[in-house]
C-alpha positions in Angstrom: -3.9 4.6 22.6 -5.0 2.9 19.5 -4.1 -0.7 18.9 -4.2 -2.2 15.5 -3.8 -5.7 15.4 -1.9 -7.8 14.6 1.0 -6.1 16.6 4.6 -7.1 16.5 6.7 -9.2 16.6 5.2 -10.7 13.6 5.1 -14.4 12.5 4.1 -15.3 8.9 0.2 -15.4 9.7 0.4 -12.0 11.3 2.6 -10.5 8.6 0.2 -11.9 5.8 -2.8 -10.5 7.7 -1.1 -6.8 8.0 -0.3 -7.2 4.3 -3.9 -7.9 3.3 -5.2 -5.3 5.5 -3.4 -2.7 4.1 -4.1 -3.7 0.6 -7.7 -3.7 1.5 -7.5 -0.3 3.0 -5.8 1.2 0.0 -8.0 -0.3 -2.4 -10.9 1.8 -0.6 -9.0 5.2 -1.9 -10.3 6.8 1.5 -7.2 8.8 2.7 -8.6 9.1 6.3 -9.1 5.3 6.4 -5.5 4.6 5.2 -3.9 7.2 7.3 -5.6 5.8 10.5 -3.2 2.8 10.2 -0.2 5.1 10.6 1.2 6.6 13.9 0.5 10.4 14.2 4.1 11.3 13.4 4.7 8.5 10.9 7.5 9.2 8.4 7.3 8.4 4.6 9.3 8.3 1.6 7.1 7.7 -1.4 9.3 8.0 -4.6 10.8 11.3 -4.4 8.3 12.7 -1.8 8.9 13.0 2.1 5.8 12.9 4.1 5.4 13.4 8.2 2.4 12.9 10.1 -1.3 11.7 9.5 -2.5 15.0 8.0 0.1 15.2 5.4 -0.5 11.5 4.7 -4.2 12.5 4.0 -3.2 15.4 1.8 -0.7 13.3 -0.1 -3.2 10.5 -0.7 -6.0 12.7 -1.6 -3.9 14.3 -4.4 -2.6 10.9 -5.5 -6.3 9.6 -5.9 -7.4 12.5 -7.7 -4.6 12.0 -10.3 -4.6 8.2 -10.3 -8.1 7.4 -11.4 -9.4 3.9 -11.2 -6.7 2.9 -9.1 -6.4 -0.8 -8.1 -3.6 -2.4 -5.8 -2.2 -5.9 -5.1 0.6 -6.3 -2.4 2.5 -9.4 -1.4 4.4 -10.2 1.6 8.0 -10.3 0.6 9.7 -10.7 4.1 9.2 -10.0 7.9 11.1 -9.7 11.0 10.3 -8.4 14.5 8.5 -5.2 13.9 9.4 -4.8 10.2 7.6 -6.1 6.9 8.8 -5.7 3.4 6.3 -6.2 0.5 6.2 -5.8 -3.3 3.1 -4.5 -5.1 1.6 -3.5 -8.2 -1.2 -1.2 -8.8 -3.0 0.1 -12.0 -4.7 3.4 -12.8 -5.4 5.7 -15.6 -4.6 9.4 -15.8 -7.0 12.2 -16.8 -6.1 11.6 -20.6 -7.2 7.9 -20.3 -3.6 6.5 -20.5 -3.3 3.3 -18.2 -0.4 2.6 -16.1 1.0 -0.2 -14.0 3.3 0.6 -10.9 5.7 -1.8 -9.6 7.2 -1.2 -6.3 8.6 -2.4 -3.0 7.9 -1.2 0.5 9.7 -1.4 3.6 7.4 -0.9 6.8 8.2 -0.6 10.5 5.5 -0.7 13.2 5.2 0.6 16.8 4.3 -1.9 19.6 0.4 -1.2 19.0 0.6 -2.2 15.3 0.6 1.2 13.8 2.9 1.7 10.9 5.7 4.5 12.0 7.7 4.3 8.8 7.2 3.6 5.4 9.6 3.8 2.4 8.1 3.0 -1.1 10.3 2.7 -4.2 8.2 2.7 -7.5 8.3 2.4 -11.3 5.8 3.2 -13.7 4.9 1.4 -17.0 2.8 2.8 -19.5 0.1 -0.1 -20.7 -2.8 -0.5 -23.0 -6.2 -1.1 -21.5 -6.1 -4.4 -22.9 -3.2 -5.4 -20.9 -4.9 -4.6 -17.3 -5.1 -7.5 -14.9 -5.9 -5.6 -11.6 -9.5 -4.7 -11.3 -10.8 -3.5 -8.1 -10.4 -5.3 -4.7 -9.1 -8.7 -4.5 -11.6 -11.4 -4.0 -11.0 -13.1 -0.6 -10.4 -16.5 -2.6 -7.3 -14.7 -3.9 -5.8 -13.3 -0.8 -2.1 -14.0 -0.6 -1.9 -15.3 -4.2 1.4 -14.2 -5.8 0.9 -11.9 -9.1 3.3 -12.0 -12.2 6.2 -10.0 -12.3 5.6 -8.6 -15.8 
């Protein structure tokens, strides 16, 4: 059985570590690496799309990152309790026409006893931005781990 520390129940330090690990993985834009953090039967709601299982997660993320070019993400811990973590996030990307977007969202996560995510629910809104308004560039430097980001 795969164990992905930290495992629940989460304290603040463990929850912060879990959030940063997720941010780091998503910023690789490697669907296989990201999917490995989820249970084999993980259930997702991402906007209006419902996904179940690692193969479907890989397929979903592959399609996502083929459309969302130069994707860069920031996540912040919002709350935690037992085996659950809530995060807020922002990411920026451009589409194939060159238009930049900033996406704002909230995620609810639930983990199994081995630290794998078994449920993810994401609500996301998109804002068209000019390239000059960008503020998320690549992976977050370690010196900025846990730093809050502006709401707007």
